[in-house]
N, C-alpha and C positions, 0 to 999 in steps of 0.2 A: 808903170812897168820896173820891171827888175832884171838886172842884166846878169848873166852868170857867167864864169870863165870857164870854157870845154876843159881846160889842162888841168884846174885845179881838184883836187881830191879831198872831200869833206871825211875825215873818220871819224865816225860816232864814239861819244864819251862811254867810257867802260862802264859797266853796270856795277854799283856799289857790292861788294861782298856782303854774302848774309851774315847776319849778327848771330851772335851763340842763341840769345833769346830765340829767334824767328825760329832758327832748325829746331830746337826742343821743341817748338810748339807745332812744328808741323810733323814731327815726330811723335807726339801727344795725341795728336789729330787723328793720324793712323793708327796707333794702338786703340783710340777708344773705337774708332770704325770695327777694326777687328774684332774686339770686344763684344760692340753690339753684334756683329755679324756670328760670332761663336755664341752667344747668349741666345739666338734668336732660334738656335738648332739643340740645345741643353734642354733633357727634359727637366720638370719642374716640381712635380710631385703635388700638384696643385691644379684645379679647374675653378672658372668661374658662373657663377650663379646669375641669370638675368630674367627679366620679364619676360613669361612666356606667352602663347595663346590665351586670349579671353573668351568665356563662353557664356553666352545669358540663358540660364535654365528656363527662362520663359519662351524663348525663340527657339531657333531650328538648328541643325547641323547638318554634317554630311555623313550617312553610313557609310559602311564597306565598300557598297558598287557605286558612290558619288552621287546619290542621289540625296535630295534635300527631305531632313524629317525633322518632326519636333524632338526636341532634346529630351521633353517627357512627353510621354503620352499616357491615357488613363482611358480604359474601358471597365464597364459594369457601375459609375457611379457618372452623376450629372458634374459638369465642368462648366468654367466662367472664363469671360474675357480677362485676359490681363493688359498691363500696359506698362511701359518703362521696363526695366531691365534688372533683374538679381542675377548680378555677374560672379562665376565663379573664376579662380583665377589661377593660374600654373606658373612653375617655375623652369626655365630653360638651361640646359647645363652646358657649356662650351667645354670640350673635352672629354677624352676617354683614358682608360688605361693604356691603351696602344697610342693614342695620340695626345698629349697634356699641351695646354697653350704654352708660348714660351713666355720668357721673363718681359719682353717689350709688350706682348698682349695683357699680362698680369700688372705690369704698372700702369698701363693705360686705364684697366678695370679699376684698380684701387682707388683711383681719384672720379669714379663715378657712382654716385650716390646709389643708384638705382642698381648697381652689381656687388657682386661678392666675391672676394676670394677666400676657398675653403679648401682644406687639405681633400687630397683626392680619396682617401680612405673614408672620411666622412659620406661621401657618396656611392662610393662603387666598393663595398666591404671587402676585405682580403679575403682568399679564397672561396670568393663567390664568384661562379661565372656571370656573364652579360644574361645568358640565357636564363638562370636563376633568378637572377635580379629581375628581368622583365617580367616572370611568372609571379615572382612575389607581389610586385606593385600591381599586377591585373587582378589576382586574387584578392588584395585591400581594395581597390576599387570597386571589384563586385559588392566585396562585404559592405563597404560603406555605402554602395547605393539600398542595399539591403536595411542596413540600420537606418538610413536617411525615410526610407519607407514605413520602417516600423514606427520609425519617431512622428513623423507627420500623421500618420493613421490612427497610433494612440491619443496623439493632442485631439483630434477631431473624434475621437469617442469609438474607434471600430477594436475590434479584439484581434489581435495577429499571431497567436498560437506560437510562440518561439520554441526552438526545439535544437539541440548542439547537434553539430553535424562533423564528421570527419573529412577533411579536406584534404590533408596529406599525412604521410608518416615521415619521422626524420630518421636519418641514416641511424643504423645499428637500434632501430626504436622497440622498446619492451613491447608493443602490440603488434609486433610483424608476425602474419601468420593468424593473427587474431581478428583485429579490427582490418578494413580496407576503407578507400575514400569513398564517401558518399554514405556511410553508415550513418544513422539517426542514433545518438546516446540520449535515452529515456530516464536512465536510473542509474546511480553508483550505490552499490551496497545497501539497496533498498527505497534510497530516498531519491526523489526524482529532481532533476537538475536542468535549469534550463541556460544557465550561462558557465562560461570557462571557469569562473571563479569560485564557484561552488563546487563544479567536480576537481579543480584542484585543491580545496581544500579537503576533501574526502580523501583525496589520493595521498596529501600530505599527513593525513592522520592515520593511514594505513600502514606508516613508517616500514614499507617495504612488503607488507603482506598482500596475500593476493586480493584484489579488488574483482568484484561481480559487477559487470554492467549488463545492464537492459539496454539492448539496442534493436532497431529496425531495419531489416535488411530485405532489399525488393520487395518491401510491403509485409513481410512477416517478422512478427517479434520473438525475441530469442535472448538466453543469456550467456555471456562469455567469462570468461576470467582473464585477469592482466595482472602480472608481476610487477609493479613498478622495479625501475632502475635507479640508483642513486647518480647525481650528476651536481656538477658545480656550475651554477650561472649566477653572473655579475659577483662572485666571489662568495657566495652562499650555496650551501649544500642543499638541495632539496632531491626529491623524488617524483618522478616522470614517468607518464606512461607513453611518450615519444610521439606525439601526435600533432599536428597542427589543425584547430578548429575555426571553424565558423558557424552562424547562427543562420540555421533556417526557420522561414516564418510560413504561415499559413495564411496568406492576405486575403482580404475577402472581397477585394476590387484587383483589378490587372493594370498596376504601373510599371512601365516601360520607361528607362533611363538610357538613351541612345549617344553615348560620346566613344568616338573611338582616339585608340593613340594617345590615352591619356591613364597613368596610373596613381596608386596611391590612395590614401583614406580622404586627404584632406577638402575634398569637396562636398563632404556630407551633409554639412547643413544648410550649403547653399541648395544643394537638392531637396531638402525637406521644407525649405521655405518655398521653392518652387510648386512641390506638391500643395502646399498646405494652399498656395495662392490660386492653382488652379480649382481646387476643390470648393474652395467659398465663396461667396458673392462679395464685389468689390475688387478694390486693388490693395492689396497690402502696403506697395510701395506709395502708393499717390499716385502712379504714374513717372515717377522718377526715377532715376537711374542711382541705384545701389549695387554696391559691391561687398565681398565678402568672403571669410574662408575660415576653416575651423572642421575637426574631426567632429562626429556626433555616435552616440550610441542610442538605442531603444528607447531609453528612458528620458531621451532630450539633453542629454549632458554634451557639451561643448567643448572638444580637446584643443590641445595644441597642434599646430604645424610646423613645418620646415618653409624657410625662406620666404617669411612674411614682409622682409623690407622690398623685397622685389616685386611681391603681391602688392603691396601700397602703390608704387609708380605704375604696376600694369595697369591698376584699377583706375587711378588718374588717368593714363594716355587712353583709356578706354571710352571717357568720357563722364565716368562717376562721380559725385559730389560727395556721398556717404559710404563708409566702410564700416563693417561687422567683424570685429576682432576679437578671437580668443583673450579671456582674461589672463590665463595663462602666458600668453604672449606678449604681455603688455610690456615686458622688460626690455624687449626688441622693437618695440613701439616708437617708445619714448624719444624723442630726438631726433627720428626719422620720419616723422610725416610729411611727405611733400605739400605745398602749397596749395590751397584748393582744394583738400581734400579733410572733411570731417570725419574723426574715428570716433567709434563707440566700442565700450568693451561688454562681451557678453560671455556669461558662463552654462546658459540654458537654452534651449530653442523659445521656452518662453520669454526669457532676456532680448532674445532676436527680435520675435514678433512685438514687444512693446516698444523697442526703437523704432520699428517700421511703422507701428501707430503713429507713433509721434513726429515720425517725417510725411506721414502722408497727411494728415490732418493740420500740420504747423502746429503741433502741443509745444510743450516747453522742452525743447530739446536740451537746454543746460542744467535740465533735472537728471539726464539720462548719464550713466557710468561712463567714464573716460579712461584712458591709461596715463596715470601719473607717475613721475618718479618717487621712486621709493626712497 
């Protein structure tokens, strides 16, 4: 036992004074915290691209009423059982012009291989409203579904009867009061046109002179004249009639693609593969999980898309073992393929079908084109 004298006062030892280094350290920490707080509120001018939802073109999806429906449904032709997946990928954008990610969020995304920090103007073009952007993306999705159906049915030997259709008129259009949305353009200056490039060439050759268009409106055929306007596009002077075009087809069977709240043209190739799989015996993918991306035209040409790095990771997360990538995106694929995913390069629908055939029957995968560094 220790005894203490009640009359003795113990005075605690004085605290040592803070050193100059300690004071500087405390102020540096305060300044850093204030800087971090300020940075979390400053606009950045960037958005973050992340892997988005994945949809199996051989499976089901939810329609606008919340009902589960086949993503692809076909009437008027015999269909066959499928298995495995033919996944289409999407990209999710974190941030809007009204609310951009803060610098801390950008810094975090920078170190995530599945994410990309991109200038906001590359996703939300200046002077384009959100409504206009959504409408454009919806139009591209509708167009990609038609092109995919045309590519698939053409591959299977069907005649799809392509016709150019006016989707909309541009501001101050040369066709204002002459053409309107829904018009079918059958010929220009007496030459039949079935694609936008052919019409564009005839308009360019007119050099500003009036172009006679044969159109079909409300079931009736008539001739109209449009005088092109000279405009500058990407630094080049061109003659334009001021319309946005899509291609309309007269399909011999009814193909319906149901996919809500997804825009853009990048799912075209996977739509086409899903349609071919539905309409042919056997399983294109051998029952395996395959993902892919790429635009497609009616002649089966596969084109480039955006956000392929995010789509590679989205495919892996969804359980895919194989990925079909547009050859024109290969420079973005090299060095960014996640472990566990095998990527094949494709230029056409036929290339994609050859890859699926090899995957299905265990063929020589090493012989298939892949993305390599230039």
